[in-house]
N, C-alpha and C positions, 0 to 999 in steps of 0.2 A: 469784590470785583472778579477774582480768580473763579469763585464759585459761579458766578453769573456767566462768565464767558465759556466755563466748561459745560453749563446746562445747555447754552445756546449752540455750542458745538455739537453736542449730542442731538439737539433738535435739527440741526442742520444735515446730520447724517441720515437721520429718520426721513426727513423730507424729500432728501435726494433719492432715497430708496423708494420711496411712494411714487415720486414723479416718474423714475425709471420704469416701475412696473406698470404704471397706466400707460405710459408711452408704448411700451413693448406689447402690452395687451391690445391697444387700439390699432397697431399694425396687424395683429392676428387677426382681428375680426373685421378689418376693412376689405372692401371688395378687390383692392389691387393685389396681384400676385407678383412680388418681386422676382421670383425665379422666372416668370414669362418675360418681365421687362428686362432681365440681365440677358436672357437668352436672345432676344431679338424678335423681330415681326414674323419672320419665316423659320419658326423653330418647330419642331416635331414635339409630340407628347413625350418621346422617349428622351429627347435632349432637355425638355422642360424638367423632367424627372431627375436627370443627371444634374441639372443646375441646382434643384432643390437639395441634393445631397452635398454638392460643393459648398452651397450657402448655409449648411447646417440646419435648413428648414424641414428637413424629414423627421427631426426629433419632436417629442412632445413639447409643448409651450413651456412648461416649468424647467424642463431640462435646457431648452434654449436660453432662457431667461438666467438660470443658475451658471451655465457656462460663460454667458456675457458677463455677469457680475464678477465671476472668479477672476477675469481678466483685468478687473479694476484693482485686484489685490496681488496678482502674481502673473508671471509669464504663462502663456497658454499656446496651444498648437491649433491652427484654424486651416480649414480647407477640406476638400474630399479625402477619404481614406486612400492611402497610398500616394497622396500628392499634397501632404500637409506641410505646412511652413510655420516657423516660429513667430510668435507675436510678442514682442517685448512689452514689459510692464510700463505704463499703463496701457493695457491691450484694449482699444476701442474698436477693434476688428477691422475689416477691409470693406471699402466701398463695394456695394453690389455693382454699380456701374463701370467703375474704372479700375477695381482691384488694387487701388491705392490705399496705404494704411490711413486710417481716418485721423491718427493723430498727426500726420503730415498735413492732411488737409486743413486741420483745426490750427495748427501751428503757421500755416501760410495765409490764411483768412483772418485770425485775430488781430494782427498788427493793423489791417485796414480798419476794422471796427473801433480799435483803440485810438486811432487816428482821428476818426470822426467824433467819437465820443469826448476825447480830451478837449478839443477846441470848441466844440458845441457846448460842453458842460461850463467852462469857464465864461463863454460869452453870454449864454443865457442867465447864469447865476449873477453875474455882475450887473447886467442890464435889468434884470427882474427885480432883484432885491434893492439895487439902487434907486430905480425908478419908483419902487413901491414905497420906500422910505420917504423919498422926496415927495410923493403925492400925499402921504400920511402928514408929513410936516407942514404942508400947505393945503390942508383939507378945505374944500370948498372954493378954493381959488382958480384961476384960470390955468394955471399950471397942473393942478389936480385933475381938472376937467379933460385937458389935452392927454394927459398920461393914461386916465381911465378909458377916454374914447379910443385911443391907440391900442390899449390892451384888449378891449372889445373886438376890435377889428382883428387883431392878430390871432386870438384865440379862436376865431371863426374861419381861418385860412388853413386848410389842410396842407400837409408838406407837399403832396403832388403839385398843388396849384402854385404854392411858392417856389418850389424847386424849379419847375418848368418856366415860371416868369422870369426868375433870376438868370437861367441858361439863355433864354431869348434875348434879354436885355444886355447883359454884361459879357456874354460870349458871343452870341450871334450878331447882335446890332453894334454894340460899342467896342467889342474886341479888347476890353480892358483885362479880362481873366481868360486863361486857357481852359480848355475842357479837361475835366477831372480825368487822371490817367492812372492806371493801376501800376505804373512803373515806380511810383513814390509810395512807400507804405510807412515810412519813419522819418522824423526830422534828423536822425543821425545817419542817414543814407547819403550816398555820394552826390545827390542833388543839393544837399544842404538844407537847413531849416527855412529859409525864405521861399524856396520852391515848394516845400511842404506845405506852407501856410497858403500859398497862393493856389495850390492844388486842391485844398480842402476848404478854402474860405466859403465857397458857395453852399456846400452841405452844412457847414456850421451855421450860416446865417438862416437857411431853411429851417433848421431845427430850432434855432434860437427864436424866430419869430413866434413859432407856436408855444413853446415851452415858456419863454419869458413873459408872455402875455398871462398865463396862469400864475406865475411868480409874483407879478406886479399886483394882481388882485388879492391873492392870498397875503402878502406881505403888508399892503396897505391896510387891509381889514384888521389883521392882527396888531399892527402897530398902533392903529387908532384905539383899539381896544386896551392894549398895553398903557397908553399914555394916560388913560383914565383909571388906572389902577391906584390902590392906596399906597403902595410902596413908591410909586413915581411922585405922587403928591408930597410923600415924606421927603423924599429926596430934593425936591424943590424947596420945601420948607427949611431944609438944612443950610440952605444958601449955596448949593452946588452950581458949578458953572453949567448954563443950559447944554453945551456939548457933551459934559460928563453925564448929565442926566439922561440925554437922548442915546448916546452910543454905549456907554458903560452899563447903564441900567436898563433902558428901553429896548435896545436892539437885541441884547442877549436873551431878554426875555421873549421878545415878540417874534423871533425868527424860528423859534422851536418847531412850529408846524411846517416851516419851510425845509427844515432839516429833514422831516419825514417825507416829504416830497422828493427832496434831492436824493435820499437813499433809494427810493423806489425807482425814480427815473434813471439813475445811474446803472441799477441792476438790469432793467429793462434795456436800456441803451446798449450795454455791453454785451446783452444776450443777442443783440443784432438790430440794427435800425433797418428794418426791412424795406419799407417804402424808399427811404433816403438812398439806401445802396442801389436799389433798382433803377431809381431815376437817374442817378449819376454814375451808374455802371461801376460802383465800387465792389470788388469781389470779396466783401467781409463776410461775417457769419450770417447775417441776414439774407444776403444774395445767395450764399451756398445752402441756406436752410431751405429756401424756396425750390431750388433746383432739385435738392434731395427729396423733398416731400412730394413734388410733382412726379418724380421718377420711382418713388417707392423705395428709395435707399435707406433702409432701416438704420444701419450703423451709423451713417453720418447724421440723420435726423435725431438718433438717440444721443449722440454725443452733444450735439449743439443744444438740444433741450435741457440735459443735465447741466451743461455749462451755464445756460441762462438761468436756470433755477438755482444754481450755485451763486452766481452774482447777486440775484435778488435777495436771497437769504442772507448772505454775507453783508449786503449793503444795510439790511435791517439790524444786524447785530451791531454793525458801527453806528448806526443812528441811535441805538439805545445807550450805547456808551457816550456818544457825543452830546446827548441830552444832559447827562451828569456834568460834563465839562462846560457846557455853554449856560445852562439855565441853573442858578444856585439854588432854585426852589426844588429841584429834582435830584434825588439820589438813589443810586442803585441799591436794591434790598438784596 
């Protein structure tokens, strides 16, 4: 187990380095000039040149990249010569647009993304896996057909459609829920957990409608296949209780593909639920990433891209370990 985790951690570092290099290179070859954007519309060529020096973009590409990566390992100085300022580790640079430390921007945006991800994850997992198992246990019945039909509808509804519909009905028409506000970022805040739930309930439902539909279909298909396996017939032949056969043996083996999906979805969601945050005006990582990409803010884009890659890779490592714990047929080599 320790050797496996060590190898995966090494792979994580290498993949993060590759992601950072590719992202950095794309900004270099892109048509946008961050120095011009940071200087403003009424900016002379001389001031653009000064902005390039202040942003460190007058150096060769590899020098810029090496200096950025050095900040991930130790403190460094950033800014124009003669006006440099210390950047504490981990130094992610300063925003080209606001001159704010990128680490402060990330720490401010991350709680909003965590709030959306946590509730949506619980909601779509419980709903998707639960209904998928129920449909598999009642294969061919009316319950199965209703669940499969609802899943087919849900998987075809994109988040913008569902989100705007929920806002129109439950906020504008019925007034049952408040507009999502950026004043609540955690259940531990002064507003309390109940206000936090009400604030993020609609984003959770919008994501759960789409994701749970996929989980229902995958769970149902794999559970039906698992119920037909030899070890399931053996368990029944031993006289075990139906509940034990279904949940202790069948569910443990049948939900392993769901664990893979869950790991990937968690990683992507923590990297920033872009559309959901845009629709509900939640200033999370996805919302911040869109603004940074549009304005050519390289340090912010780099930080969010690497953070998203870290979450995805880490989720895959956790999934591999969870396989051995959930499915007795799988063992780490």
